[in-house]
N, C-alpha and C positions, 0 to 999 in steps of 0.2 A: 769541602764536602763534595762527594761524588753523587751527581744527580743521575737518575734513571733517564733512559732515552725519552720516555713519555714526558717527564718533567722538563727536560731540555727542549723538547719540541714545543711545549707550552710557553716556555720563556723566550726562546730564540729559534723560531721555526725555520727560518731561511738558512741560518748558519748550521743548525743541527742537521737539516736534510742534506745540505752539501757535504757535511762530514760523514753522514751515514752512507751516502752514495759513494764517496771516495774510499770508504773502508771496504767496499766490495764484499758483500756477504757471500761466504762460500756455499751456503745452502739457502738460497733465496726462497725457493718454494716451501721449504720446511718452515722458514721464518714467517712467510705469508700465512700458511695453514695454522701455525701456532697462534699468530695474532688474531686470525679469524675465529679460532676456538676461544680465545680470551674474550672477544666481543660477545660470543654466544654465552659464555659463562657469566659474564656481567649481566646480560639480559635475563638469563635463567635465575640468577641470584636476585635480581630486581623483582621478578614476578613472584618468586617464592617468599621473599621478605615482605612484599606489599600485600600478598594474599593471605599468608598464614602467620606472619610475624616471626618467622624463623626460616632457616635453610632446611628444606625438605628435599632429599635426593630425587624423589620422583618428579617434583615440580621443576627442579633445576634441569635435570636431564631431559624431561619431556619438553620443556620450553626450548632447550638447546636444539632438539630434533625438529620441533615444529617451526622454529624461527630460522632454521638453517638456510632457507631461501634468501634471507637478507644478505649475508656475506657472499652467497653464490651469485646473486644478481649484481651486487656492487663489484665483485671481482671480475665478472664477465664484462660488465660495461667499462670498468677501468682498463682492463686488458685490451679491449677493442679500441678504446680512446688512445691508449699508449701506443698501440700498433699503428694507428692512423697518424698521430701527431709526431711521434718519435720512433720511426721504424727501426732505427739502429740501436735503440735502447732495449735491452732484454725485457721481455714481458714478465718473466719471473722476478727479476730485480725490481721492476716497477711495482709489482704487486706487494713485494716485501716492504717497499717504502710506503706504499699507500696504506697498508693495514697497520702501520705504526701510528697513524694519525687519528686514533679514536679516543684519546684521553679525554677530550671535552665531553663526549657522550658517556664515558665511564663515570666521570665525576658527577654529571647531571643525574644519571640513573641512581647511583649509589647515594647521593645527597637526598634525592626524593625518597628512596627507601629508608634512609636514616630518619626522616621526618615521621614516616609510618611506624618506625620502631620505637622512637623515643618521645614522641609527643604524647602528652597525657590524654588529649582529645584530638584524635587524628583528623576527624571530619572538620572540626572547628578551625584547626590550624591550617589545613589545606584550603578551606574556604577563605580564610584570612589572607593566605599567600596569593590566592587568585584575585581576591577583591583589591588588594593593594598593589597588584601587578608584579609581585616578586617572582612568582612561578613563570608567568609569561616572559618576564624580563630575563630570567635565567635561561629559559628555552631559546629566546632570541640570541642571547650571548653565546649559547652553545652552538647554534647554527652558524653564527658569524665566525666563531673560533674554528669550527670544523671546516668552513669554506676557506678560511685563511690557511689552514694546514693543507688542504687540497691544492690550493694555489702554490704554496711553498713547495709541495712535493713536485709539482710540474716545473716550477721555476728553478728551484735550487737543486732538488733531488735529481731531476731529469735534465737539467741544464737547458731549458727552453727559454727563448726570449720572452719578454713580458707579454707581447701580443699573442704569441703561440700558447703561452701558459694560460692566458685569459681565455682564449678560444677553446683550449683543451678542457679547462674547468667548466665552461658553459656547456660544451658538448657532453662531458661526463654527467653533469647534473640533469641535463635534458634527457639523456638516455636512461638514467637511473629512475627519474620521476616518471618518464613515459612507460617504462617497464612495470613499475608498481601500479600506476593508474590503469594500464592495459589489463593487468591481472584482475584488479577489482572490477573493471568493466566486464571482463569475460565471465567472472563469477556472479555478475548481476548484483553487486553489493553497493554500487554508487547510484544506479538509476532509481531504486525505490526511495532514496533519501532526497531526491530533487524536489523542490517546492511544487512543481506541476505534476508530480507523479500521482497516479490514482491511489 
């Protein structure tokens, strides 16, 4: 059976990233942009399916536009990290590898949308999934799988040592989370939510 790159990355992330890097993508920027658009499409489909129960073009495209900051920030932070920790590795090739590692998020978002589509009582099912820890457990598993793929990208895809790959992963997530939190602080979205806020 021929597995897609996404499925292969989920099954054997280190081996697959090594193979993808060795294959040397002829158009890495095109691959990175295509994969970033796929991420936005999944987010758009998630929002449309969970809000209206079907795919609505306006919801999908609107969400893709309004959430386009997400892959832009991720790409910028990953490119800066790659340039810092592996200056000889091409930034475009690094981005092409990085944006291949979003299958855990695709699965999580589409599975959640599936519950909204097929559950007879969506609110009751979602509350049960929360109460029994299924949804938080799946979210935690998604974060862990995503972190593993990021580490595998640095370790096998970009051929960094274990220590440099760990440092690169920490630097990437620190930069990414800092950028998101800084945005919400600048928009005054966090401060009113603090317990001591008036």
